[in-house]
BASEZA-669670 format. One record per residue: residue number from 1; residue in three letters; x, y, z of N, C-alpha, C in turn. Coordinates in Angstrom, 1 decimal. Example, Ala and Ser with C-alpha at 12.3 -4.5 7.8 and 13.67 -1.06 7.14 Angstrom:
{atom 1, ALA, {13.2, -5.7, 7.8}, {12.3, -4.5, 7.8}, {13.2, -3.3, 7.8}};
{atom 2, SER, {12.8, -2.2, 7.1}, {13.7, -1.1, 7.1}, {12.9, 0.0, 7.9}};
! end
This chain:
{atom 1, MET, {-39.4, 5.4, 9.1}, {-37.7, 6.2, 9.1}, {-36.9, 5.1, 9.4}};
{atom 2, ILE, {-37.0, 4.5, 10.9}, {-35.9, 3.3, 11.3}, {-35.5, 2.3, 10.1}};
{atom 3, ILE, {-37.0, 1.5, 10.1}, {-36.6, 0.8, 9.4}, {-35.7, 0.8, 7.8}};
{atom 4, ARG, {-36.1, 1.9, 7.5}, {-35.5, 2.5, 5.9}, {-34.0, 2.3, 6.0}};
{atom 5, PHE, {-33.4, 2.9, 7.9}, {-32.3, 3.1, 7.9}, {-31.3, 2.1, 7.6}};
{atom 6, ILE, {-32.2, 1.0, 8.9}, {-31.6, -0.4, 8.9}, {-31.4, -1.0, 7.7}};
{atom 7, PHE, {-32.4, -0.8, 6.8}, {-32.4, -1.6, 5.6}, {-31.1, -1.3, 4.7}};
{atom 8, LEU, {-30.9, 0.2, 4.5}, {-29.5, 0.9, 3.5}, {-28.4, 0.4, 4.4}};
{atom 9, LEU, {-28.3, 0.2, 6.0}, {-27.6, -0.7, 6.4}, {-27.1, -1.9, 6.1}};
{atom 10, ARG, {-28.3, -2.1, 6.1}, {-27.8, -4.3, 5.9}, {-27.3, -4.0, 4.0}};
{atom 11, ARG, {-27.7, -3.0, 3.0}, {-28.0, -3.4, 2.0}, {-26.3, -2.8, 2.1}};
{atom 12, TYR, {-25.8, -1.9, 2.3}, {-24.1, -1.1, 2.3}, {-23.5, -2.2, 3.1}};
{atom 13, LYS, {-23.7, -3.0, 4.0}, {-23.0, -4.4, 4.5}, {-22.9, -5.4, 3.5}};
{atom 14, THR, {-24.1, -5.6, 2.8}, {-23.6, -7.0, 1.2}, {-22.9, -5.8, 0.2}};
{atom 15, ILE, {-22.7, -5.0, -0.1}, {-22.0, -4.4, -0.9}, {-20.6, -4.4, -0.7}};
{atom 16, SER, {-20.4, -4.1, 0.3}, {-19.1, -3.6, 0.4}, {-18.0, -5.0, 0.4}};
{atom 17, GLU, {-19.1, -6.5, 0.9}, {-18.5, -7.8, 0.2}, {-19.3, -8.1, -1.0}};
{atom 18, LEU, {-18.9, -9.4, -1.5}, {-19.7, -9.9, -2.5}, {-20.4, -9.8, -2.6}};
{atom 19, MET, {-21.4, -9.9, -3.1}, {-23.4, -10.4, -3.4}, {-23.2, -11.7, -3.8}};
{atom 20, LEU, {-23.7, -12.6, -3.1}, {-24.2, -13.9, -4.1}, {-25.7, -14.1, -4.1}};
{atom 21, ASN, {-25.8, -15.0, -4.5}, {-27.3, -16.0, -4.4}, {-28.5, -14.4, -4.6}};
{atom 22, GLU, {-29.1, -14.7, -3.8}, {-30.3, -13.9, -3.8}, {-30.2, -12.2, -3.3}};
{atom 23, GLN, {-28.9, -12.4, -3.1}, {-28.7, -10.7, -2.9}, {-28.5, -9.8, -4.1}};
{atom 24, ILE, {-28.5, -10.4, -4.8}, {-28.6, -10.1, -6.8}, {-29.6, -9.6, -6.7}};
{atom 25, ARG, {-29.9, -8.4, -7.5}, {-31.4, -7.7, -7.8}, {-31.2, -7.1, -9.3}};
{atom 26, ASP, {-30.4, -7.8, -9.9}, {-30.2, -6.6, -11.0}, {-31.1, -7.4, -12.2}};
{atom 27, LYS, {-31.7, -7.0, -12.9}, {-32.6, -7.4, -14.2}, {-32.0, -7.9, -15.0}};
{atom 28, GLU, {-30.5, -7.8, -15.3}, {-29.6, -8.6, -16.3}, {-28.3, -8.6, -16.4}};
{atom 29, ILE, {-27.6, -10.0, -16.2}, {-26.3, -9.9, -15.4}, {-25.4, -10.8, -16.9}};
{atom 30, ARG, {-24.6, -10.6, -17.1}, {-23.6, -11.1, -17.7}, {-23.2, -12.4, -17.3}};
{atom 31, LEU, {-23.5, -13.7, -17.4}, {-22.9, -14.8, -16.7}, {-21.6, -15.3, -17.5}};
{atom 32, VAL, {-20.9, -16.1, -16.5}, {-19.9, -16.8, -16.2}, {-19.5, -18.2, -15.9}};
{atom 33, GLY, {-19.6, -19.2, -16.8}, {-19.7, -20.6, -15.8}, {-18.5, -21.1, -15.0}};
{atom 34, GLU, {-18.7, -21.9, -14.3}, {-17.3, -22.9, -13.5}, {-16.2, -23.1, -14.2}};
{atom 35, ASP, {-16.1, -22.8, -15.1}, {-15.2, -23.1, -15.9}, {-14.3, -21.9, -16.6}};
{atom 36, GLY, {-15.1, -20.5, -16.5}, {-14.7, -20.0, -17.2}, {-15.3, -19.6, -18.4}};
{atom 37, GLU, {-16.0, -20.3, -19.0}, {-16.7, -19.6, -20.4}, {-18.0, -18.7, -19.9}};
{atom 38, GLN, {-17.6, -17.6, -21.0}, {-19.0, -17.2, -20.9}, {-20.6, -17.7, -21.5}};
{atom 39, LEU, {-21.1, -17.2, -20.6}, {-22.8, -17.7, -20.6}, {-23.7, -17.1, -21.1}};
{atom 40, GLY, {-23.1, -15.4, -21.3}, {-23.6, -14.8, -22.1}, {-24.7, -14.1, -21.3}};
{atom 41, ILE, {-25.7, -12.8, -21.4}, {-26.5, -12.0, -20.9}, {-27.9, -12.8, -20.7}};
{atom 42, MET, {-28.2, -12.8, -19.2}, {-29.7, -13.7, -19.2}, {-29.7, -12.5, -17.6}};
{atom 43, SER, {-31.5, -13.0, -17.4}, {-32.3, -12.5, -16.0}, {-31.1, -12.8, -14.9}};
{atom 44, ALA, {-31.0, -12.4, -13.7}, {-30.9, -12.8, -12.7}, {-31.3, -14.6, -12.4}};
{atom 45, LYS, {-32.3, -14.3, -12.2}, {-33.6, -15.9, -11.9}, {-33.4, -16.9, -13.0}};
{atom 46, ASP, {-32.4, -17.0, -13.7}, {-31.8, -17.7, -14.7}, {-30.8, -18.3, -14.2}};
{atom 47, ALA, {-30.0, -17.0, -14.3}, {-28.5, -17.7, -13.6}, {-28.7, -18.1, -12.4}};
{atom 48, LEU, {-29.1, -17.3, -11.3}, {-29.6, -18.2, -9.8}, {-29.9, -19.7, -10.1}};
{atom 49, LYS, {-31.3, -20.2, -10.8}, {-31.6, -21.7, -11.4}, {-30.3, -22.3, -12.1}};
{atom 50, MET, {-29.6, -22.1, -12.7}, {-28.6, -22.6, -13.0}, {-27.2, -23.3, -12.0}};
{atom 51, ALA, {-27.2, -21.9, -11.3}, {-26.1, -22.5, -10.2}, {-27.0, -23.3, -9.1}};
{atom 52, LYS, {-28.2, -23.4, -8.9}, {-28.4, -24.2, -7.9}, {-28.6, -25.8, -8.7}};
{atom 53, GLU, {-28.7, -25.9, -9.7}, {-28.9, -27.1, -10.7}, {-27.1, -27.4, -10.7}};
{atom 54, ALA, {-26.8, -27.0, -10.8}, {-25.1, -27.2, -11.0}, {-24.6, -27.4, -9.3}};
{atom 55, GLY, {-25.5, -26.9, -8.2}, {-25.2, -27.3, -7.2}, {-24.1, -26.2, -6.0}};
{atom 56, LEU, {-24.1, -25.1, -6.9}, {-22.8, -24.1, -6.6}, {-23.5, -22.8, -6.3}};
{atom 57, ASP, {-23.2, -21.5, -6.0}, {-23.6, -20.6, -5.8}, {-23.1, -19.2, -7.3}};
{atom 58, LEU, {-24.2, -18.5, -7.1}, {-24.2, -17.3, -7.8}, {-23.6, -16.2, -7.5}};
{atom 59, VAL, {-22.3, -15.5, -7.6}, {-21.6, -14.4, -6.9}, {-21.6, -13.4, -8.0}};
{atom 60, LYS, {-21.6, -12.3, -7.4}, {-21.4, -11.0, -8.5}, {-19.9, -11.0, -8.7}};
{atom 61, ILE, {-19.3, -10.2, -9.3}, {-18.2, -10.6, -9.0}, {-17.1, -9.2, -10.1}};
{atom 62, ALA, {-18.0, -8.5, -10.8}, {-17.5, -6.9, -11.4}, {-19.0, -6.1, -11.7}};
{atom 63, PRO, {-19.5, -6.1, -10.2}, {-20.6, -5.2, -9.9}, {-20.7, -3.9, -10.4}};
{atom 64, THR, {-19.7, -2.9, -10.9}, {-19.8, -1.6, -11.5}, {-19.9, -2.1, -13.0}};
{atom 65, ALA, {-19.5, -3.4, -13.9}, {-19.6, -3.2, -15.1}, {-20.7, -3.4, -15.6}};
{atom 66, LYS, {-21.3, -3.3, -16.7}, {-22.6, -2.9, -17.7}, {-22.8, -3.9, -18.5}};
{atom 67, PRO, {-23.8, -4.7, -18.4}, {-24.3, -5.4, -17.2}, {-23.4, -5.8, -16.4}};
{atom 68, PRO, {-23.7, -6.2, -14.7}, {-23.0, -6.8, -14.0}, {-22.5, -7.9, -14.2}};
{atom 69, VAL, {-21.3, -8.3, -13.7}, {-20.2, -9.4, -14.4}, {-20.9, -10.9, -13.0}};
{atom 70, CYS, {-21.7, -12.3, -13.4}, {-21.2, -12.7, -12.1}, {-20.9, -14.4, -12.6}};
{atom 71, LYS, {-20.4, -15.0, -11.5}, {-20.3, -16.4, -11.6}, {-20.1, -17.0, -10.8}};
{atom 72, ILE, {-20.7, -18.4, -11.6}, {-20.9, -19.7, -10.8}, {-19.8, -20.8, -10.1}};
{atom 73, VAL, {-19.7, -20.0, -8.7}, {-18.1, -20.8, -8.1}, {-18.8, -21.4, -6.9}};
{atom 74, ASP, {-18.4, -22.2, -6.2}, {-18.1, -22.6, -4.5}, {-18.0, -21.5, -3.9}};
{atom 75, TYR, {-18.6, -20.9, -3.5}, {-18.0, -19.5, -2.6}, {-17.3, -19.7, -2.0}};
{atom 76, GLY, {-17.5, -20.9, -1.1}, {-16.4, -21.2, 0.0}, {-14.8, -21.2, -0.2}};
{atom 77, LYS, {-14.5, -21.5, -1.6}, {-13.6, -22.4, -2.4}, {-13.3, -21.0, -2.7}};
{atom 78, TYR, {-13.9, -20.4, -3.5}, {-13.4, -18.7, -3.9}, {-13.2, -18.0, -3.2}};
{atom 79, ARG, {-14.1, -18.2, -1.8}, {-13.1, -17.1, -0.8}, {-12.2, -17.5, -0.4}};
{atom 80, TYR, {-11.9, -18.8, -0.2}, {-10.5, -19.5, 0.2}, {-9.3, -18.4, -0.5}};
{atom 81, GLU, {-9.8, -19.3, -1.5}, {-8.6, -18.7, -2.6}, {-7.9, -17.6, -2.5}};
{atom 82, GLN, {-9.0, -16.2, -2.5}, {-9.0, -15.1, -2.9}, {-8.7, -14.4, -1.7}};
{atom 83, ALA, {-8.2, -15.0, -0.6}, {-7.7, -14.8, 0.8}, {-6.1, -15.1, 0.4}};
{atom 84, ARG, {-6.1, -16.5, -0.3}, {-4.8, -16.7, -0.4}, {-4.0, -16.2, -1.7}};
{atom 85, ARG, {-4.2, -15.7, -3.0}, {-4.0, -14.9, -3.1}, {-3.7, -13.7, -2.8}};
{atom 86, GLU, {-4.2, -13.1, -1.9}, {-4.3, -11.2, -0.8}, {-3.1, -11.5, -0.1}};
{atom 87, LYS, {-2.7, -12.7, 1.0}, {-2.0, -13.5, 1.4}, {-0.7, -13.2, 0.7}};
{atom 88, GLU, {-0.5, -14.3, -0.9}, {0.7, -13.9, -1.3}, {1.1, -12.1, -1.8}};
{atom 89, ALA, {0.2, -11.9, -2.3}, {0.5, -10.4, -2.9}, {1.3, -10.1, -1.7}};
{atom 90, LYS, {0.4, -10.1, -0.4}, {1.3, -9.2, 0.7}, {3.3, -9.5, 1.1}};
{atom 91, LYS, {3.1, -10.9, 0.5}, {4.7, -11.0, 1.0}, {5.4, -10.9, -0.1}};
{atom 92, LYS, {5.0, -10.6, -1.4}, {5.9, -9.8, -2.4}, {5.8, -7.9, -1.8}};
{atom 93, GLN, {5.0, -7.8, -1.5}, {5.2, -6.3, -0.9}, {6.9, -6.1, -0.2}};
{atom 94, LYS, {7.3, -5.0, -0.7}, {8.4, -4.6, 0.3}, {8.6, -3.6, 0.6}};
{atom 95, VAL, {7.9, -3.5, 2.2}, {7.6, -2.3, 2.5}, {9.2, -1.1, 3.1}};
{atom 96, THR, {8.9, 0.2, 2.6}, {10.3, 1.0, 2.6}, {9.9, 1.7, 4.0}};
{atom 97, GLU, {10.5, 1.6, 4.8}, {10.5, 2.6, 6.1}, {11.8, 3.9, 5.9}};
{atom 98, VAL, {11.1, 4.9, 6.5}, {12.0, 6.3, 6.3}, {12.8, 6.5, 8.2}};
{atom 99, LYS, {14.0, 5.9, 8.1}, {14.5, 5.9, 9.1}, {15.3, 7.6, 9.7}};
{atom 100, GLU, {15.0, 8.4, 10.7}, {15.8, 9.6, 10.7}, {16.7, 10.0, 11.5}};
{atom 101, ILE, {17.4, 10.7, 11.6}, {18.6, 10.5, 12.0}, {18.9, 12.4, 12.4}};
{atom 102, HIS, {19.1, 12.8, 13.5}, {19.7, 14.1, 13.9}, {21.0, 14.6, 13.9}};
{atom 103, LEU, {21.4, 15.3, 13.4}, {22.6, 16.1, 13.6}, {23.3, 17.4, 14.3}};
{atom 104, SER, {24.0, 17.9, 14.6}, {24.0, 19.1, 14.9}, {25.2, 19.8, 13.9}};
{atom 105, PRO, {25.7, 21.3, 13.9}, {26.6, 21.7, 12.9}, {27.7, 21.6, 13.6}};
{atom 106, ASN, {27.5, 21.2, 15.3}, {29.2, 21.0, 15.4}, {29.4, 19.8, 16.2}};
{atom 107, ILE, {28.6, 18.6, 15.5}, {29.2, 17.3, 15.7}, {30.9, 17.3, 15.4}};
{atom 108, ASP, {31.2, 16.2, 17.0}, {32.7, 15.5, 16.6}, {32.8, 14.6, 15.2}};
{atom 109, VAL, {34.1, 14.2, 15.1}, {34.0, 13.4, 13.9}, {34.0, 12.0, 14.7}};
{atom 110, ASN, {34.3, 11.5, 15.3}, {33.6, 10.1, 16.0}, {32.4, 9.8, 16.2}};
{atom 111, ASP, {31.3, 10.7, 16.7}, {30.0, 11.3, 16.9}, {29.4, 11.2, 15.2}};
{atom 112, LEU, {29.9, 11.6, 14.4}, {29.4, 11.4, 12.9}, {29.7, 10.1, 12.5}};
{atom 113, THR, {30.5, 9.8, 12.5}, {31.1, 8.0, 12.5}, {30.2, 7.3, 12.6}};
{atom 114, THR, {29.6, 7.2, 14.3}, {28.5, 6.6, 14.9}, {27.6, 6.3, 14.0}};
{atom 115, LYS, {27.3, 7.9, 13.9}, {25.7, 8.0, 13.2}, {25.9, 7.7, 11.8}};
{atom 116, ALA, {26.9, 7.4, 11.2}, {27.0, 7.0, 9.8}, {26.8, 5.6, 9.8}};
{atom 117, ASN, {28.0, 5.0, 10.9}, {27.3, 3.7, 11.2}, {25.9, 3.1, 11.0}};
{atom 118, GLN, {25.0, 3.5, 11.8}, {23.9, 3.7, 12.2}, {23.0, 3.8, 11.0}};
{atom 119, ALA, {23.3, 4.8, 10.1}, {22.6, 5.1, 9.1}, {23.2, 3.8, 7.9}};
{atom 120, ARG, {24.3, 3.1, 7.6}, {24.9, 2.8, 7.0}, {23.9, 0.9, 7.4}};
{atom 121, LYS, {23.9, 0.7, 8.4}, {23.0, -0.2, 8.9}, {21.4, -0.5, 8.3}};
{atom 122, PHE, {20.7, 1.0, 8.3}, {19.4, 1.3, 7.9}, {19.4, 1.4, 6.3}};
{atom 123, VAL, {20.5, 1.5, 5.6}, {19.9, 1.6, 4.5}, {20.4, 0.3, 3.8}};
{atom 124, GLU, {21.1, -0.8, 4.6}, {21.5, -1.9, 3.6}, {20.0, -2.7, 4.5}};
{atom 125, LYS, {19.5, -2.3, 4.7}, {17.9, -3.1, 5.6}, {17.8, -3.1, 4.2}};
{atom 126, GLY, {17.1, -1.6, 3.3}, {16.9, -1.7, 2.0}, {15.7, -0.4, 2.6}};
{atom 127, ASN, {16.3, 0.6, 3.8}, {15.2, 1.5, 4.4}, {16.0, 2.7, 3.9}};
{atom 128, LYS, {15.1, 3.7, 3.8}, {15.7, 5.1, 3.3}, {16.2, 6.1, 5.0}};
{atom 129, VAL, {16.9, 7.2, 4.9}, {17.3, 7.6, 5.8}, {17.4, 9.0, 5.6}};
{atom 130, LYS, {16.7, 9.9, 6.8}, {16.3, 11.5, 6.7}, {16.9, 11.2, 7.9}};
{atom 131, VAL, {18.3, 12.6, 7.0}, {19.2, 13.2, 7.8}, {18.7, 14.5, 8.4}};
{atom 132, ALA, {18.4, 15.0, 9.5}, {17.6, 16.0, 9.9}, {19.3, 16.6, 10.7}};
{atom 133, LEU, {19.4, 17.9, 10.3}, {20.6, 18.9, 11.0}, {19.7, 20.1, 11.5}};
{atom 134, ARG, {20.3, 20.0, 13.0}, {19.3, 21.2, 13.2}, {20.4, 22.2, 13.9}};
{atom 135, PHE, {19.6, 23.7, 13.6}, {20.7, 24.5, 13.7}, {19.6, 25.0, 15.1}};
{atom 136, ARG, {20.6, 25.7, 15.9}, {20.1, 26.5, 16.9}, {20.4, 27.7, 17.7}};
{atom 137, GLY, {19.8, 28.7, 17.9}, {20.6, 30.1, 18.0}, {21.4, 30.1, 17.0}};
{atom 138, ARG, {22.5, 30.7, 17.2}, {23.1, 31.6, 16.4}, {24.0, 30.7, 15.6}};
{atom 139, GLU, {23.6, 29.4, 15.5}, {24.6, 28.3, 14.5}, {23.3, 28.5, 13.3}};
{atom 140, MET, {22.3, 29.4, 13.3}, {21.8, 29.8, 11.8}, {22.7, 30.4, 11.1}};
{atom 141, ALA, {23.5, 31.1, 11.6}, {24.4, 32.0, 10.7}, {25.5, 31.4, 10.2}};
{atom 142, HIS, {25.6, 30.2, 10.2}, {27.0, 29.2, 9.7}, {26.1, 28.0, 8.6}};
{atom 143, MET, {26.0, 28.3, 8.0}, {25.1, 27.6, 7.1}, {25.8, 26.7, 6.1}};
{atom 144, ALA, {26.5, 27.1, 6.3}, {27.7, 26.3, 5.4}, {28.3, 25.3, 6.5}};
{atom 145, THR, {28.2, 25.3, 7.0}, {29.0, 24.4, 8.3}, {28.5, 23.6, 8.2}};
{atom 146, GLY, {26.9, 23.6, 8.0}, {25.9, 22.8, 8.2}, {26.0, 21.7, 7.0}};
{atom 147, LYS, {26.4, 22.2, 5.7}, {25.8, 21.9, 4.5}, {27.5, 21.0, 4.4}};
{atom 148, GLU, {28.5, 21.5, 4.9}, {29.8, 20.6, 5.2}, {29.5, 19.1, 5.8}};
{atom 149, VAL, {28.8, 19.2, 7.0}, {28.3, 18.2, 7.7}, {27.6, 17.1, 7.0}};
{atom 150, LEU, {26.8, 17.7, 6.1}, {26.3, 16.8, 5.7}, {26.8, 15.9, 4.6}};
{atom 151, ASP, {27.3, 17.2, 3.5}, {28.1, 16.4, 2.7}, {29.6, 15.5, 3.1}};
{atom 152, THR, {29.8, 15.7, 4.4}, {30.8, 14.5, 5.0}, {30.2, 13.3, 5.5}};
{atom 153, PHE, {28.9, 13.4, 5.7}, {28.1, 12.3, 6.8}, {27.8, 11.4, 5.0}};
{atom 154, PHE, {27.4, 12.7, 4.0}, {27.0, 11.5, 2.7}, {28.6, 10.5, 2.4}};
{atom 155, GLU, {29.4, 11.3, 2.4}, {30.7, 10.9, 1.8}, {31.5, 9.2, 2.6}};
{atom 156, LYS, {30.6, 9.4, 4.1}, {30.9, 8.1, 4.4}, {29.7, 6.8, 3.9}};
{atom 157, LEU, {28.8, 7.2, 3.4}, {28.2, 6.3, 2.9}, {27.6, 6.2, 1.8}};
{atom 158, SER, {28.7, 7.3, 0.7}, {28.7, 6.9, -0.6}, {29.0, 5.5, -1.7}};
{atom 159, ASP, {29.1, 4.5, -0.6}, {29.4, 3.5, -1.6}, {28.3, 2.6, -1.0}};
{atom 160, VAL, {27.4, 2.8, -0.4}, {26.3, 2.3, 0.0}, {24.6, 2.9, -0.4}};
{atom 161, ALA, {25.0, 4.2, -0.3}, {24.0, 5.0, -0.2}, {24.3, 5.8, -1.3}};
{atom 162, VAL, {22.8, 6.9, -2.4}, {23.1, 7.6, -3.2}, {22.0, 8.8, -2.7}};
{atom 163, VAL, {22.0, 10.0, -2.7}, {21.0, 11.3, -2.2}, {19.6, 11.1, -3.1}};
{atom 164, GLU, {18.7, 11.2, -2.4}, {17.5, 10.3, -3.4}, {17.1, 12.0, -3.3}};
{atom 165, LYS, {17.3, 13.4, -2.3}, {16.8, 14.3, -1.9}, {17.6, 15.1, -1.6}};
{atom 166, PRO, {18.4, 16.0, -2.3}, {19.6, 16.9, -1.3}, {19.1, 17.6, -0.5}};
{atom 167, ALA, {20.2, 18.2, -0.1}, {20.1, 19.2, 1.2}, {19.3, 20.3, 1.5}};
{atom 168, LYS, {18.3, 20.3, 1.9}, {17.4, 21.5, 1.8}, {17.1, 22.1, 3.1}};
{atom 169, LEU, {17.3, 23.4, 3.3}, {16.9, 24.1, 4.4}, {15.2, 23.9, 4.4}};
{atom 170, GLU, {14.9, 23.8, 5.8}, {13.4, 23.8, 5.9}, {13.2, 24.1, 7.6}};
{atom 171, GLY, {12.7, 25.2, 7.2}, {13.1, 26.2, 8.9}, {14.3, 26.2, 9.6}};
{atom 172, ARG, {14.6, 25.6, 10.8}, {15.5, 26.0, 11.6}, {16.7, 24.4, 11.4}};
{atom 173, SER, {16.0, 23.1, 10.4}, {16.3, 22.1, 10.2}, {17.2, 21.9, 8.6}};
{atom 174, MET, {18.2, 21.4, 8.1}, {18.6, 21.5, 6.7}, {18.5, 19.5, 6.7}};
{atom 175, ILE, {17.9, 19.0, 5.9}, {17.1, 17.9, 5.4}, {17.9, 17.3, 4.4}};
{atom 176, MET, {18.1, 15.8, 4.3}, {18.8, 15.5, 3.0}, {18.5, 13.8, 3.2}};
{atom 177, VAL, {17.7, 13.4, 2.1}, {17.1, 11.9, 2.2}, {17.8, 10.8, 1.5}};
{atom 178, LEU, {18.5, 9.5, 2.3}, {19.3, 9.4, 0.9}, {18.5, 7.6, 0.9}};
{atom 179, ALA, {19.3, 6.8, 0.2}, {18.3, 5.7, 0.0}, {19.4, 4.8, -0.5}};
{atom 180, GLU, {18.9, 3.2, -0.9}, {20.0, 2.6, -1.5}, {20.6, 2.9, -2.3}};
{atom 181, LYS, {21.1, 2.5, -2.8}, {22.0, 2.3, -4.1}, {21.7, 1.1, -5.2}};
{atom 182, ARG, {21.1, 1.2, -6.4}, {20.9, -0.3, -7.1}, {22.0, -0.2, -7.7}};
! end
C-alpha cells in the first residue's frame, strides 16, 4: 500500500514537468525531429533509439494529444529557451492594480482636491482607482450629497480618467471605479 502511494507520488511529479526518455511509456507516439519535421507515428522505443543515436533527448511536448507528441531535442537547451520565453512574456504583461481612495459626504473642498490629485497620480501610472464614499449614522439620509461629492471628484479627473463603473450604493458605501482614459 505504501509502496503504491510512493509510486503514484513519483509518477505525478514527473507528469507535472515534461516527461523525457525512459519516462515516456506510451505504446505509440507522434515524433517530431530536431529540425521540426514530422517523422510520423511510431513506438516509443523506436523513437528513443533514434534520439539516442542523435545524441539528444526524447521529450513529450503534448501529452494530451492522441497519440502524444514527442520531440527529439537537447533537453537542457529546450528548458533554457522555454524559461527565456516565459520571462519575456512576463516582461510584456502589464499588471493593473486597483488603488482605493476613501471619502466622506461632508469632505472639504481642499481635502477633495488633495484626494483627487492622489487619484490623478494613480490613474496616470495606469492603475484603476476605486473611490469609496462611506456614509456613517444619519449621513445615510443624504445620499444626494454623496453623489454630488463623487461627481465633483470625477470632474477634477475628467481630463485623465473615465468612469469604468458608475457610482453605486453597496451597503453603507457608494463606490465608483475610475480608469485611465485611452
